[in-house]
C-alpha positions as a printed Julia matrix, in Angstrom:
157×3 Matrix{Float64}:
   0.0     0.0     0.0
   1.37    3.4    -0.93
   0.22    6.99   -1.25
  -1.25    7.6    -4.69
  -1.81    3.94   -5.59
  -4.72    3.72   -8.0
  -6.71    0.99   -9.73
  -8.88    1.87  -12.74
 -11.67   -0.47  -13.76
 -13.88   -0.61  -16.83
 -17.24   -1.59  -15.35
 -19.59   -2.39  -18.2
 -18.33    0.61  -20.19
 -18.16    2.99  -17.22
 -14.97    4.05  -15.47
 -14.41    3.37  -11.78
 -11.24    4.31   -9.95
 -10.08    3.46   -6.45
  -7.22    5.68   -5.27
  -5.38    5.59   -1.95
  -4.16    8.68   -0.11
  -1.86    8.34    2.89
  -3.14   10.02    6.05
  -0.26    8.9     8.29
   2.12    5.92    8.58
  -0.66    3.41    9.24
  -3.8     4.76    7.58
  -5.12    5.84    4.2
  -8.19    7.26    2.54
  -9.61    4.88   -0.05
 -11.5     7.07   -2.52
 -13.94    5.71   -5.07
 -14.38    7.89   -8.16
 -16.58    7.22  -11.16
 -16.71    8.67  -14.67
 -13.88   10.69  -16.1
 -13.44   12.85  -13.0
 -10.5    11.78  -10.87
  -9.76   14.1    -7.99
  -6.14   14.24   -6.9
  -6.88   16.22   -3.72
  -8.43   14.07   -0.99
  -9.76   17.19    0.76
 -12.15   17.89   -2.13
 -13.48   14.34   -2.44
 -17.0    14.02   -0.99
 -17.0    12.25    2.38
 -19.38    9.54    1.12
 -16.78    8.58   -1.52
 -13.88    7.99    0.85
 -13.22    5.52    3.62
 -10.4     5.42    6.17
  -8.53    2.12    5.97
  -5.31    0.59    7.27
  -2.47   -1.01    5.28
  -4.39   -4.31    5.14
  -7.45   -2.6     3.62
  -9.54   -2.89    6.76
 -11.9    -0.09    7.77
 -11.87    1.59   11.18
 -14.64   -0.84   12.21
 -12.38   -3.77   11.33
 -14.38   -4.83    8.28
 -12.95   -5.47    4.83
 -12.93   -2.39    2.58
 -15.49   -2.75   -0.21
 -15.16   -0.41   -3.2
 -18.83    0.11   -4.0
 -20.2    -2.28   -6.6
 -16.75   -3.84   -7.04
 -16.98   -5.08   -3.44
 -13.71   -6.26   -1.78
 -10.83   -5.19   -4.03
  -8.1    -7.06   -2.17
  -7.63  -10.4    -0.47
  -4.48  -11.88    1.02
  -2.55  -13.71   -1.72
  -1.89  -16.56    0.73
  -5.57  -17.64    0.54
  -5.81  -17.49   -3.24
  -5.67  -21.21   -3.87
  -8.32  -23.76   -4.73
 -10.39  -24.31   -1.61
  -9.07  -21.18    0.11
 -11.62  -19.3     2.22
 -12.26  -15.62    1.5
 -14.83  -13.6     3.47
 -16.98  -16.71    3.91
 -16.69  -17.83    0.29
 -14.44  -20.43   -1.29
 -11.89  -19.92   -4.04
 -13.47  -22.17   -6.67
 -10.49  -22.43   -8.99
  -7.18  -20.91   -9.95
  -6.64  -20.29  -13.66
  -5.31  -17.95  -16.32
  -7.61  -15.03  -17.19
  -6.68  -12.14  -19.5
  -2.97  -12.53  -18.77
  -3.31  -12.87  -15.01
  -3.25  -15.99  -12.87
  -6.39  -15.55  -10.8
  -8.32  -17.1    -8.0
 -12.0   -17.26   -8.96
 -14.7   -16.71   -6.36
 -18.32  -17.41   -7.33
 -21.12  -16.25   -5.08
 -24.92  -15.94   -5.08
 -26.99  -13.61   -2.92
 -30.71  -13.29   -2.31
 -31.58  -16.79   -3.57
 -29.69  -16.13   -6.8
 -31.14  -12.66   -7.45
 -27.55  -11.39   -7.53
 -24.66  -13.56   -8.53
 -21.16  -12.99   -9.65
 -17.58  -14.0   -10.17
 -14.62  -12.08   -8.82
 -11.08  -12.64  -10.15
  -8.19  -11.89   -7.8
  -4.56  -11.76   -8.95
  -2.67  -14.56   -7.17
   0.51  -12.45   -6.85
  -0.85   -9.15   -5.47
  -4.28  -10.16   -4.18
  -5.97   -7.27   -6.01
  -9.25   -7.62   -7.88
  -8.53   -7.69  -11.62
 -12.0    -8.41  -12.98
 -15.2   -10.33  -12.84
 -18.9   -10.34  -13.59
 -22.03   -9.38  -11.68
 -25.5   -10.42  -12.8
 -28.98   -9.74  -11.54
 -32.18  -11.47  -12.55
 -32.68   -8.58  -15.0
 -29.4    -8.99  -16.93
 -28.31  -12.58  -16.29
 -29.44  -13.77  -19.73
 -27.08  -11.25  -21.36
 -24.14  -12.39  -19.21
 -24.39   -9.69  -16.55
 -22.02   -6.76  -16.23
 -18.38   -7.57  -16.9
 -15.66   -5.51  -15.25
 -11.89   -5.51  -15.64
  -8.87   -3.68  -14.31
  -7.57   -1.61  -17.21
  -4.93    0.59  -15.58
  -2.97    0.86  -12.35
   0.3     2.34  -11.16
   1.07   -0.92   -9.33
   3.59   -2.18  -11.9
   3.37   -5.86  -10.9
  -0.25   -5.98  -12.14
   0.81   -5.24  -15.72
   4.24   -6.9   -16.07
């Protein structure tokens, strides 16, 4: 975790960015921006768009940081293996996806009304893509999202 780290996602044709701003040696703001506007000054980011987290991406309440509709954007690489447990769900498989080796987590909520797949890079633990579907868009394959830019070099080597 470092000051200025950012992750840009294409979420079904829309842009989402998560950027981290260091507050002090042990805490950061995690700011979620959407659209083309990316604010480089954490003081001007609306309070509802930023969350205080620690180096392990835990909130002040001790819960895992969830970046809006992306949900958890990081898991410990040590659990990204077939059968690994992540936030109550199981890593279903480890495979190659769009140039990354990923751990795949499949989950259903609300008796299948919302379902999805989340792909986490096995090396860094960061979310690199996935799919979310509701009853309304499941037949079309849901909404696909993918990491398309980051200043964390190891994600694009």
